[in-house]
Each structure stands twice: as C-alpha cells, then as structure tokens.
N, C-alpha and C positions, 0 to 999 in steps of 0.2 A: 703580326704582321699588319701595319696599317691597313684600314679600311678601304684607302683608296686602292691600295694595291689590289686587295683582293676585287675589287669595281675594275678596275684595268683586264686583270685575268679574265673577269666574266664578261667582260666585252670580246676579247681573243677567243676566247672558247666558245661564245654566239656567234661570232663572224665564221670561224672555221666549220662550225657543226653546219649553221643555217647555208652558206655557200657550197658545202660539202655534199650536203643531203639533198639539196636542190638541183645539184649536177647531176648526182646518180638517177633521180626521179626523172630527169629529162633523158639519159642513155636508155632506160627500159622500154620495153616494147609499148608500139601505142596503145595499145588494148588497154593498158594500167593507166593511162592519163586521166581519164574521167575518174576513176577511184581515187586516184592522188589529190585530182584539183578538189574533190569533194571533201576529202579530209582535211584540206586546207582550209576549204570555206567554214567548216566547223570551229577550226581554231580561230580564223577571223572573226566569225560571229561571237566566240566567245572574248577576242580581245578587245572588241568595240568597248563593251560595260568595262573594262577591267584598264583601260586607258582612262576613260572619264573617271572613274573612282581614284584610281591612282593617281591622278592628276590633282585633286583636291586634298592631298595629305602632305603635309611638308615634313617629310622623312625622307633618310637614306632610302628606304627599302621601296617607299611609294615611288621613288624616282626610278628606281633600277626596274622597277615593276611596268611603268611607265615605258620605258625603254624597250623592255623585251615585248610589250603588247604592240608597239610601235612597228618593230623588226617582226613580229607576225603580220601586220597589214603591210609592210613591204614587200616581206617574203612571198606573202600570196600575189601581188602584182608582179613579181620576177615569176615564180611560178607558174602564171598565166600567159607570160610571156615565151619562157621556154618549152612548156607542154603544148605550145602552139594555139592556145585558147583564144587570145587577146595580142594581136600580133599589128596586121596592116592591113589594107587590100590589094597590096600588089605582094604575091607569094612566088616570085620568081626572081631568078639571078638578074644581074643588072644588065642593059645592053650593050652589046660589043661596043667599043668605042665610046660610049657615052661620058661627056665632060662638061663641067659647068651647071648651069641650071638644067637640064635633062638628069643629069645624075643626079643633083641634091634632090629633085621633084621625086625620082624614083624610089632613091633611099628613105626619103620622108614617108613614100607611099609604104614603104616595107615596115614601118614601125608606128603609123600613124595612130592607128588604135589603143594601143598601148600607152603612147604619150599622152593621149586623151584621157585614158584612167588612171594614169599618173597624177595628174589634176586633180581628178575627181578624187583621188586618194587623198592630196595634200587638203581639199576642202573639209574632208571627212575630219582628219586630225587636228586642224583648225578648229572644227565646229565642236570637236570633243574635249579640247582644251581651253575653250573661251571662257578667260576670267578665272582660271583655274589659277591653284597655288603656285606652281610653277609649270616652265614650259618645255620639259625634256622631251615630250612626244614630240611636239611639234617642230623643235630645233632637231632632232634626231630624224626626223624623214626629211627636212630640209637639208640636211647636211647631206643623207645618202640620196638625193635626188640631186642637188648642184654636184656631187663628186661622179656621178652616174652620166650626167650631161657633157661633165668635161672629158671623162672616157671615150664616151659615144664620138664627139667631134675630133677627139685626137684619133680615133681609130677610122674616122673618114677621111682627115687632112693627111694623115699617114706618121705610121710609126715603126721601127724594126719588129716589133714583137706585136702582132695582132691578136694572139688569141684565140685562132682557129679551132685548137682543141677542145676548147670549151663548150663550142658549140654543137648541139644535138644533132642528130641525122636529119632529121625533117628540117632543121633551119641552116642546113648549109648553105643554102643560097644567098644568106646573109653575109657570107665573107666576100662575095662578089662585089660590095660595097666597101669594104676595108682597103686600105694602101697600105701596101708593105713597102718599107723604103725608108731611107734617113728620117728621122722625127721632123715634122714641120715647123713653122716658127711658132704657132702654137703650142707647142708641148712645153719649152721652158715658162711660158707664160702661165700655163697652168700649173706646173708644177711650184712656180713662185707662189702664184694665189693659195694652193693648197697649204703649202708651207706655211705662210703668213695666217692662215684661219687655224693652222694646228699649233702655231707658237702662241696665240692670242688666248686660244683654249687652254693652253698648259700654263699661262700667265694668270688666269682667270681660276684655274681649279686650285694653281698653289696658293691664291690670296683668299680663298674661299673661306669661311667659317669649316673646322674641322669636323662640324658634324650638320646634318640637316639635308635637305633636298637639294641648296645648292652646291654643297661641297660633291655629293654624287653627279648630279647634272654635269658638272664641268668636267669633272673626273671623264664621265662616260662619253661626253661630246669629245674629250682631248684625245682618248684613246682611239675611239673612231676616225679621228682627223688622221692621226698618226698611220692607220691603215688603209685608210684612202692616200695617203702621201706612198706608202709602199705599193698599192695598187698601182699608182700611175708610174712608178719605177720600173714595174714591171713589164710596162709597155715597151721599153729600151733596155731590158736587160737579155743575155744570151741566155733564154732559160724556156721551159714551156710554161704557158700561163696559168695552167693547174697543176704547177710542180707542188705545190704548198696543200693540194689536196689528194696527192698519190695514194694515201692509205686509202681512199675509196674508192679507188680504180680509176684506169686511165681510159681515155676515147683511144681510137686509132690514131697513130702518128701524125699522119697530115689527112688533109681533105680533098677530095679530088678538086681538081682546077675547075671553076665555073666560068661559064663565058663573061668575058669582060671584067674578069677579076684583075685587080691591080697588084703584080706581084714586084 
C-alpha cells in the first residue's frame, strides 16, 4: 500500500480518536475535569519540543510527527473549552429576544477567552516552526482554526443540524446561540471555500515528490481538509452530529431548550 494511503488513514484515525476521546471526557463528572486537563497539559508540554524538533527534519516521518504534536496542542485547546476551563466571561444562555448586535455581543462573550487562547496557540506554533524545514505544524493549526471558525459562524447564522448532542451538560447554554433552520447564505460559500482548499491540497499532494516532508505534508493537510468538508456537510445532513463517534457512547438525545434559543 502506498505510503500516502497509510498517511491518510493515520489522519482519519487521529481525527476519530481525538474527537471521540474529548467528547467522552466532556461527558464525565465535573470532578474528573481537573485530572483530565492536567493529563492533557502534560501531553501539551511534551508536544512543544516534539513539534520544534520534527519541524527541522525533512522526512515523511518528521512531518507526521509534527502533525501529531500540533494535534495535541489543538486538542488541549478544545479540551480546555469543552471542560469549561477556558470559555468566556458570559456563562449564561442568550437573552430572550436578543437579535443583531446584542445577540452577537453575547455570543462573543460566551467564547471570548477561548478565542484569545486560540490566537496564543497560533503564535506558539508559528514560533516553534519559524524558519523550519517544513511548515506542516503551522498549516495544520491554521487549517483546523479556519475550519472551526467557519463551523462556528454557520452555527450562529443557521443550519438544520446544529450538533447540540455534542455539547457537554455544563455547556448546554451555548446551544441558545445556535440558530436551527434552513442553511443561511453563508453555508454554500463556506462549503465552496472548504472544497476549494481541499481540491488545491489534493492537487499539491499528487504533484509532490513521492518521498520527503512535502509529500507527507500535503497528504496530511489534504486528508484533514476532506474531513473538514465532511464536517460541514454534517451541518445539513439529517443525522446526529455525534453519529461518527457513536462507538464512544452518546449524550442524551436532545438538550433542554434554553431561553432565547433559535429553533
């Protein structure tokens, strides 16, 4: 089997395991959150030097290692959010009847600290990969960041499948900022943009030399972009958002309606 196929399967497995694991940890008792985040922080500390060293070796293995280290950094940020450690100054549902700027202000307040932490994470990854042999880590982070921003904006503007079952109980108030209904005009633009990025990365992966960091880098990124397109499709498909991770166990079928929630 070609090495690029193994790399694509590696990304798929990492995406499935990392997402499922974080979902499971978010559904556990709050008393376990501190230990979970402490363990993730140890992995984060280990990932930092790994990313620095791996980014300075021009091999396929080094590129895959840089991808994994970046995924650990991104995973720590996701865990800090889903466990409620870094969220935002507002920890309440959207005010009933809030529209326009008041609704946007409250929505930003609910995730502000996490968004600032994500910026700090981007600066950290950029510093670790500065003048390195390859930029797998930085491009992985930027791709994850861009697709996550796109997903959040679509949830805010409106999609049929808002993915509420993926929210842990202590973050259920965030569902009040989602708008469930026909997809907004933003969705086709987001899907088109994500698909264009995916196509460009697939072409670059096909054209890259068969060996070396470049081949692995573009294969890693192309696979990740394809998964991002799939996640966007999940926003409009008639299926539970956590269906791919049903093996890990599911949250309750639906969340209690929150004041001001768009249905």
